[in-house]
C-alpha atoms as one frame of an Amber mdcrd trajectory, in Angstrom:
protein
   1.734  14.546  11.138   5.291  13.263  10.925   8.120  15.818  10.755   9.206
  14.760   7.287   5.622  15.184   6.023   5.535  18.786   7.258   8.838  19.692
   5.602   7.881  17.942   2.366   4.647  19.865   2.056   6.345  23.166   2.796
   9.139  22.729   0.274   7.417  20.781  -2.501   4.058  21.988  -3.805   2.195
  19.502  -6.007   3.749  20.461  -9.352   7.293  20.526  -8.011   6.729  17.269
  -6.176   5.668  15.495  -9.358   8.699  16.898 -11.172  11.072  15.739  -8.458
  10.304  12.111  -9.245  11.554  12.567 -12.787  14.250  15.209 -12.466  16.274
  14.302  -9.437  16.763  12.402  -6.215  14.112  13.416  -3.678  15.157  14.705
  -0.291  14.244  11.540   1.633  14.839   8.943  -1.069  16.155   5.581   0.058
  17.376   4.091  -3.221  18.108   0.408  -3.454  21.615  -0.325  -2.291  23.909
  -2.513  -4.357  22.887  -5.737  -2.631  19.160  -4.969  -2.812  19.403  -4.008
  -6.478  21.221  -7.243  -7.294  18.611  -9.344  -5.493  15.744  -7.514  -7.214
  17.417  -7.952 -10.610  17.748 -11.666  -9.895  14.016 -11.902  -9.163  13.103
 -10.046 -12.356  15.648 -11.795 -14.585  13.453 -14.763 -15.521  10.090 -13.092
 -15.939   9.635 -14.115 -19.557  10.318 -13.044 -23.073  10.164  -9.422 -24.250
   8.049 -10.816 -27.103   5.277 -11.987 -24.761   2.833 -10.170 -22.448   4.340
  -9.381 -19.087   4.269  -7.198 -16.004   4.840  -3.711 -14.692   6.644  -3.743
 -11.350   7.291  -0.891  -8.950   8.469  -0.189  -5.447   8.091   2.853  -3.186
  10.173   3.365  -0.065  10.340   6.380   2.180   7.839   8.217  -0.009   9.839
   7.858  -3.216   9.911   5.501  -6.182  12.947   3.220  -5.950  11.955   0.742
  -8.661   9.905   1.052 -11.855  10.307  -1.738 -14.389   8.339  -2.910 -17.436
   8.733  -6.364 -18.952   6.963  -7.695 -22.059   4.339  -6.507 -24.501   1.176
  -4.489 -24.000  -0.111  -5.502 -27.447   1.147  -8.662 -29.145  -0.503  -7.919
 -32.498   1.207  -4.564 -32.910   4.359  -5.376 -30.905   3.764  -2.498 -28.493
   5.822  -2.879 -25.305   4.536  -2.300 -21.811   5.657   1.125 -20.661   4.754
   4.023 -18.401   1.684   4.831 -20.531   0.238   1.302 -20.470  -3.120   1.046
 -18.723  -3.854  -2.266 -17.022  -7.058  -3.525 -15.399  -6.157  -4.077 -11.726
  -9.357  -6.044 -11.049 -10.212  -6.324  -7.335  -7.397  -3.989  -6.334  -9.896
  -1.305  -7.330 -11.775  -1.979  -4.113  -9.311   0.070  -2.052 -10.353   3.221
  -3.919 -14.065   2.550  -3.446 -13.356   2.024   0.246 -11.463   5.306   0.261
 -14.375   7.170  -1.350 -16.752   5.737   1.249 -14.384   6.684   4.063 -14.089
  10.254   2.784 -17.885  10.546   2.677 -18.138   9.115   6.188 -15.632  11.590
   7.605 -17.513  14.399   5.868 -20.708  13.257   7.604 -22.459  12.362   4.354
 -22.883   8.731   5.332 -22.711   6.696   8.529 -20.715   3.466   8.392 -23.016
   1.911  10.995 -26.206   2.741   9.087 -28.013   0.332   6.785 -26.631   1.095
   3.321 -30.221   1.287   2.059 -30.564   4.512   4.032 -28.739   5.978   1.023
 -29.836   3.449  -1.627 -33.448   2.740  -0.608 -34.464   0.634  -3.616 -31.637
  -1.892  -3.212 -32.273  -5.511  -2.161 -35.874  -4.887  -1.024 -36.551  -8.548
  -0.179 -33.780  -8.760   2.433 -35.225  -7.935   5.844 -31.964  -7.980   7.807
 -30.099  -4.751   8.473 -27.009  -4.463   6.240 -24.562  -1.802   7.383 -22.083
   0.070   5.224 -19.282  -1.314   7.400 -20.487  -4.866   6.770 -20.347  -4.278
   3.026 -16.843  -2.836   3.323 -15.560  -5.824   5.309 -17.338  -8.626   3.400
 -19.316  -9.548   6.499 -22.745  -8.647   5.083 -23.642 -12.140   3.881 -24.671
 -10.782   0.458 -24.098 -13.450  -2.177 -21.455 -12.935  -4.840 -23.123 -11.823
  -8.060 -20.591 -13.604 -10.279 -21.319 -16.942  -8.627 -25.037 -16.212  -8.945
 -24.563 -15.575 -12.664 -22.603 -18.822 -12.941 -25.476 -20.611 -11.214 -27.861
 -19.365 -13.902 -25.489 -20.522 -16.648 -24.193 -17.084 -17.625 -20.463 -16.928
 -18.372 -20.125 -13.415 -17.008 -16.740 -12.532 -18.515 -18.083 -13.133 -22.023
 -21.088 -10.859 -21.569 -21.382  -7.071 -21.676 -22.641  -6.958 -18.117 -22.855
  -3.768 -16.073 -23.955  -2.752 -12.599 -27.499  -2.517 -13.924 -27.624  -6.255
 -14.588 -25.919  -6.970 -11.271 -28.506  -4.935  -9.375 -31.363  -6.677 -11.202
 -30.070 -10.010  -9.892 -29.177  -8.800  -6.394 -32.560  -7.137  -5.987 -34.247
 -10.526  -6.498 -32.353 -12.140  -3.623 -34.514 -13.230  -0.693 -31.800 -14.726
   1.507 -28.185 -14.129   2.512 -25.228 -16.456   2.917 -25.331 -15.867   6.688
 -26.570 -13.402   9.292 -24.962  -9.986   8.699 -21.912  -9.383  10.859 -21.599
 -13.023  11.925 -19.020 -14.288   9.412 -16.538 -13.201   6.767 -16.933 -14.316
   3.152 -15.491 -12.309   0.279 -18.229 -11.171  -2.090 -17.792  -8.808  -5.026
 -21.430  -7.780  -4.643 -20.520  -5.728  -1.575 -18.415  -3.283  -3.557 -20.868
  -3.083  -6.444 -23.472  -2.017  -3.880 -21.034   0.519  -2.422 -20.437   2.006
  -5.879 -24.188   2.322  -6.365 -24.436   3.991  -2.958 -21.661   6.452  -3.850
 -23.506   7.327  -7.045 -26.750   7.935  -5.157 -25.134  10.053  -2.436 -22.966
  12.118  -4.792 -25.665  12.673  -7.399 -23.145  11.869 -10.147 -22.577   8.870
 -12.363 -20.107   6.694 -10.491 -17.425   6.817 -13.186 -17.689  10.631 -13.298
 -17.423  10.942  -9.527 -14.448   8.577  -9.588 -12.772  10.605 -12.349 -12.901
  13.727 -10.193 -11.676  11.748  -7.206  -8.646  10.444  -9.100  -7.909  13.897
 -10.504  -7.617  15.184  -6.939  -5.142  12.377  -6.219  -3.087  13.292  -9.305
  -3.940   9.935 -10.883  -5.044  11.272 -14.261  -4.531   7.965 -16.110  -6.846
   6.012 -13.799 -10.558   5.421 -14.213 -13.513   3.188 -14.963 -14.961   2.812
 -18.434 -18.349   4.470 -18.910 -19.644   1.471 -20.875 -18.340  -1.927 -21.998
 -17.425  -0.521 -25.418 -15.586   2.573 -24.177 -12.054   2.968 -25.533  -9.210
   2.942 -23.005  -6.183   4.920 -24.265  -2.894   2.981 -24.284  -4.632  -0.160
 -23.069  -2.508  -3.189 -22.287  -4.417  -6.109 -23.744  -4.862  -9.230 -21.615
  -3.607 -12.639 -22.716  -3.757 -16.261 -21.654  -1.748 -19.201 -22.935  -4.058
 -22.018 -24.005  -2.177 -24.117 -26.579  -0.778 -20.801 -27.774  -1.449 -17.190
 -26.868  -5.033 -15.951 -26.926  -6.506 -12.625 -25.913  -8.175 -13.096 -22.532
 -10.095  -9.917 -21.759 -13.200  -9.502 -19.651 -16.092  -8.110 -21.702 -18.110
  -7.156 -18.624 -17.776  -3.636 -17.264 -18.710  -3.512 -13.610 -18.095  -0.543
 -11.319 -16.895  -0.830  -7.739 -15.585  -4.356  -7.367 -12.956  -4.214 -10.128
 -12.445  -3.289 -13.787 -10.376  -0.201 -12.977  -7.785   0.733 -15.610  -4.636
   2.471 -14.411  -0.916   2.874 -14.999   1.929   1.722 -12.816   2.949   5.361
 -12.415  -0.439   6.307 -10.984  -0.314   3.384  -8.560   3.172   4.331  -7.401
   2.046   7.943  -7.024  -0.722   6.730  -4.700   1.777   4.692  -2.679   3.908
   7.839  -2.307   0.911   9.707  -0.936   0.292   6.968   1.607   3.911   7.323
   2.691   3.598  11.058   3.273   4.567  12.598  -0.067   1.658  15.051  -0.109
  -1.989  14.319  -0.914  -5.301  16.080  -1.391  -6.628  13.785   1.325  -6.014
  14.513   4.979  -3.494  12.561   7.022  -6.399  11.279   9.122  -8.176   9.801
   6.090  -4.959   8.293   4.734  -4.210   6.654   8.070  -7.741   5.357   8.634
  -7.929   3.950   5.097  -5.217   1.456   6.043  -7.160   0.182   9.049 -10.354
  -1.799   9.600 -13.694   0.028   9.970 -14.460  -2.057  13.056 -12.472  -4.660
  14.944 -15.787  -6.034  16.206 -16.531  -7.551  12.796 -15.007 -10.922  11.848
 -12.200 -11.332   9.338  -9.248  -9.099   8.543 -10.681  -6.957   5.747 -10.720
  -3.176   5.844 -11.447  -0.419   3.341 -10.879  -2.593   0.278  -7.693  -4.074
   1.747  -6.587  -7.100   3.751  -4.927  -6.285   7.072  -2.609  -9.047   8.229
   1.042  -9.865   8.811   3.751 -11.570   6.810   6.620 -13.345   8.481   6.322
 -11.232  11.587   5.784  -7.880   9.825   2.540  -5.911   9.640   1.224  -6.089
   6.082  -1.590  -4.444   4.105  -2.311  -6.091   0.773  -4.733  -7.082  -1.953
  -4.721  -9.234  -5.062  -6.896  -8.887  -8.146  -7.500 -11.074 -11.183  -9.817
 -10.714 -14.175  -9.157 -12.803 -17.273  -5.514 -12.261 -18.207  -5.223  -9.188
 -15.978  -3.586  -9.648 -12.581  -2.488  -7.206  -9.897  -0.975  -7.341  -6.443
  -0.135  -4.637  -3.946   1.526  -5.185  -0.601   2.490  -2.560   1.941   4.752
  -2.864   4.950   3.843   0.314   6.858   6.487  -0.035   9.562   9.186  -0.302
   6.897   7.683   2.454   4.694   7.772   0.010   1.790   5.180  -0.727  -0.898
   5.391  -3.155  -3.800   3.067  -3.014  -6.820   2.834  -5.700  -9.508   0.460
  -5.367 -12.490   0.296  -7.892 -15.322  -1.516  -8.637 -18.562  -0.846 -12.381
 -18.685  -2.003 -15.508 -16.901   1.536 -16.907 -17.115   3.188 -14.739 -14.447
   2.045 -15.168 -10.859   1.852 -11.681  -9.404   1.555 -12.870  -5.794   4.654
 -15.055  -6.000   6.511 -12.214  -7.709   5.423  -9.685  -5.091   6.539 -11.968
  -2.289   9.885 -12.635  -3.955  10.475  -8.887  -4.263   9.622  -8.255  -0.626
  11.907 -11.112   0.386  14.707  -9.494  -1.623  14.352  -6.293   0.400  13.093
  -7.377   3.819  14.631 -10.781   4.498  16.770  -9.381   7.318  13.728  -7.704
   8.906  11.478 -10.724   9.148  10.507 -11.914  12.576   9.416 -15.294  13.717
   5.734 -14.802  12.982   3.106 -17.163  14.398   4.511 -20.552  15.347   2.609
 -23.249  13.475   3.508 -26.934  13.673   5.120 -28.439  10.570   3.989 -31.944
  11.462   2.114 -33.932  14.106   3.473 -33.958  17.650   3.337 -37.753  17.706
   4.016 -40.063  14.777   1.689 -43.068  14.756   1.942 -46.366  12.932   1.414
 -46.301   9.193  -2.242 -47.002   8.389  -3.271 -49.399   5.656  -4.326 -47.639
   2.464  -7.804 -49.102   2.854  -8.122 -47.353   6.213  -7.590 -43.844   4.798
  -9.196 -43.874   1.360 -12.531 -42.099   1.206 -14.036 -38.632   1.175 -13.225
 -35.930   3.704 -14.596 -32.441   4.225 -12.802 -29.374   5.570 -14.382 -26.837
   7.906 -14.841 -24.571   4.879 -16.838 -27.251   3.046 -14.214 -28.386   0.530
 -14.563 -32.083  -0.288 -11.233 -33.896  -0.610 -11.039 -37.498  -1.758  -8.175
 -39.839  -0.915  -7.912 -42.592  -3.528  -5.546 -45.458  -4.256  -3.983 -45.946
  -7.691  -1.461 -48.715  -8.344  -0.708 -48.960  -4.648  -0.104 -45.211  -4.167
  -2.354 -42.714  -2.389  -3.552 -39.581  -4.187  -5.368 -36.447  -3.069  -8.245
 -35.534  -5.411 -10.177 -32.265  -5.364 -12.820 -31.444  -7.973 -11.358 -29.138
 -10.621  -7.714 -29.642  -9.599  -4.969 -31.989 -10.702  -4.518 -35.011  -8.422
  -1.543 -34.955  -6.042   0.414 -38.100  -5.232   1.133 -38.619  -1.536   4.647
 -39.867  -0.791   5.024 -41.849   2.434   7.519 -40.193   4.776   7.189 -42.121
   8.031   4.447 -43.642  10.132   1.141 -41.888   9.445   2.842 -38.887   7.789
   2.889 -38.337   4.020   4.258 -35.534   1.832   2.687 -34.034  -1.268   4.715
 -34.866  -4.369   3.711 -31.547  -5.929   4.518 -29.149  -3.058   7.682 -29.269
  -1.000   7.139 -29.303   2.784   3.363 -29.784   2.419   2.540 -32.759   4.636
  -0.572 -34.720   5.503  -1.069 -36.927   8.566  -3.865 -39.489   8.915  -5.270
 -40.276  12.352  -8.497 -40.065  14.336 -10.167 -37.104  16.000 -11.040 -36.761
  19.675 -14.452 -38.237  18.809 -12.810 -41.180  16.996 -13.671 -39.953  13.498
 -11.244 -40.603  10.671  -9.462 -37.426   9.723  -6.345 -35.958   8.201  -4.443
 -32.815   9.071  -2.428 -30.720   6.622   0.810 -29.064   7.748   2.750 -26.373
   5.917   5.369 -23.956   7.292   3.870 -20.599   8.255   0.253 -21.729   7.967
  -2.305 -22.870  10.489  -3.060 -26.581  10.494  -6.058 -27.526   8.339  -8.246
 -30.464   9.331 -10.659 -32.569   7.300 -13.023 -35.234   8.643 -14.642 -38.144
   6.859 -18.379 -38.132   6.415 -20.892 -40.932   5.849 -20.720 -42.909   2.612
 -23.801 -42.855   0.349 -24.915 -46.379   1.185 -26.800 -48.874  -0.994 -30.406
 -47.705  -0.651 -31.370 -47.083  -4.292 -34.899 -46.094  -3.294 -33.540 -43.263
  -1.144 -31.296 -42.176  -3.995 -34.121 -42.287  -6.521 -36.170 -40.061  -4.191
 -33.708 -37.261  -4.957 -34.838 -37.205  -8.585 -36.946 -34.313  -9.702 -37.105
 -30.745 -10.877 -36.141 -27.932  -8.503 -36.496 -24.173  -9.081 -35.031 -21.026
  -7.558 -36.933 -17.815  -8.259 -34.120 -15.550  -7.035 -31.907 -16.531  -9.960
 -34.525 -17.901 -12.376 -32.696 -21.231 -12.344 -33.970 -24.783 -12.544 -32.073
 -27.961 -11.689 -33.216 -31.399 -12.814 -31.761 -34.430 -11.019 -31.846 -37.923
 -12.561 -30.559 -41.126 -10.927 -28.355 -43.302 -13.166 -27.454 -46.101 -10.771
 -24.926 -46.722  -7.970 -23.878 -43.201  -6.901 -24.115 -41.653 -10.372 -26.573
 -38.883 -11.223 -27.178 -36.489 -14.065 -27.646 -32.845 -13.109 -29.217 -30.514
 -15.670 -28.984 -26.815 -14.837 -30.971 -24.468 -17.058 -30.736 -26.955 -19.902
 -27.045 -27.851 -19.537 -26.319 -31.380 -18.306 -23.377 -32.984 -16.573 -22.438
 -36.018 -14.528 -22.777 -35.667 -10.766 -21.876 -37.941  -7.869 -23.628 -38.770
  -4.627 -20.820 -38.380  -2.076 -22.881 -38.834   1.084 -26.543 -39.492   1.873
 -28.473 -36.529   0.451 -25.294 -34.750  -0.748 -24.452 -34.563  -4.468 -21.329
 -32.965  -5.903 -21.169 -31.583  -9.441 -18.003 -29.697 -10.353 -17.730 -27.002
  -7.674 -21.398 -27.283  -6.679 -22.602 -29.122  -3.593 -26.292 -29.995  -3.525
 -27.804 -30.711  -0.105 -31.261 -32.283   0.030 -33.548 -31.734   3.010 -36.225
 -34.361   3.620 -39.478 -34.329   5.507 -40.613 -36.918   8.029 -42.002 -39.103
   5.233 -38.620 -39.175   3.483 -39.641 -36.960   0.575 -37.392 -34.075  -0.466
 -38.726 -30.742   0.747 -35.885 -28.498  -0.364 -32.582 -28.488  -2.228 -29.809
 -26.190  -0.978 -26.920 -25.306  -3.290 -23.457 -24.182  -2.209 -20.719 -23.000
  -4.566 -17.714 -20.817  -3.841 -19.194 -17.547  -2.542 -22.862 -18.503  -2.485
 -24.367 -20.645   0.260 -27.685 -22.374   0.812 -29.386 -21.099  -2.332 -32.824
 -22.621  -1.880 -34.518 -24.621  -4.651 -38.081 -25.821  -4.211 -39.431 -29.051
  -5.736 -41.627 -28.358  -8.749 -43.772 -30.504 -11.039 -41.815 -31.824 -14.009
 -44.084 -30.047 -16.492 -44.244 -26.706 -14.610 -42.684 -23.724 -16.367
């Protein structure tokens, strides 16, 4: 325990400690100096109108609150401003508290992080034979598919439905396969923390929201909690809004437990940050310290107990971002500087990540180190290629398909679901994105003589994309992809119809759309990639579907009239 922690706990019992935040300057406060305050004010000056939804912004340094600011409305209909009582859904930032509950149980010996989570939740995911440890769920290395993407696959618009953990478990319990072998990769999946919440409920013997309520009471976070049901009333709720040709309410009707949907106030979040910085907590110093680390460095990725462990411009950083409908939240901690920044919003129009970074820059600019050295362009500039030599489809290591097209003599980057970006020629084989300053793209060939491009941006690792085979002109092979395919895990059917050239129609559970053959046996439809596996006779034996956080969902060919 640090010396200041010992003195603080001796002199300030819980009630007096809470009062000190309101009534006077705490003993170890490090208030913003004149320069810091001016820079912070400059960041917050253009956040929007007081007549629109906005954000709650706070900062804790040295165990004390040095900034607490509210901008905009909590309720546009009744002109209620955001204030200290406003409760905002912090979405995925809730995961840190689920991770904390699991950690507390582990340190108490109630659960083992290295045990299969079904040791404590035996009826969960019975069709998955692989061992799935608690630590793998915590770190998103389990391979369990994301339930929201599974719902989207079935055609359910999850945020419009009154979905609960019960419906999530019904779908997860039908899964027969995983995205990958447990512990072998990292892929963020909300399902992991829904399963952890179910495990907490089983181990504690209480309804999860009741157990969580007692947990938050111990942390002196009395205005924080999950709704018991989708229709439960949240006192002093800040309503969520999006701007779509005018302001519209943009709530999420679903009410899941574990992965998000936690309502809280800025004050409660800042109180938690104070506890992490040594201002007295019901949790032990050992638990507080371990909660900001990873359960196991042997697992891939950089995810810990509901938090991302990384660095920012040479400084150690612990952070998380959450987004649900119009609700957005961002927390970032710089443990070596004893600084935490919390941003919570009820609008899609204010980027909480950009705001959080601007605030940290206002305070820490002089502390930044060099950070990892990434190239900002190719080491050698080659001759400018002809447009015809670079147009085509490319695929990144993560599976994203990027198309380079020519329009009126200019090159454009196209990605499904995003606005096209014009590429401005800089010199030789190097181009710059018109839409993003300092984002550059260089066209050349790989070590195996494949066409490729590399993307360069300051402070980021170089991303590479390679071309892949064009679809070809074999209409018979394309027509062989036609048919009806079914997946029992999600109760979903896909019907593929060939229209000519590389055009297909894909009908998913009765809803049709245009799809494109982008490579032999690879169809793209919106953010779905459909991979067809053929047998020796050329017939399709299986269809595998990838989308966002679900991989290789297997669809079997079925007779057209089968139901």
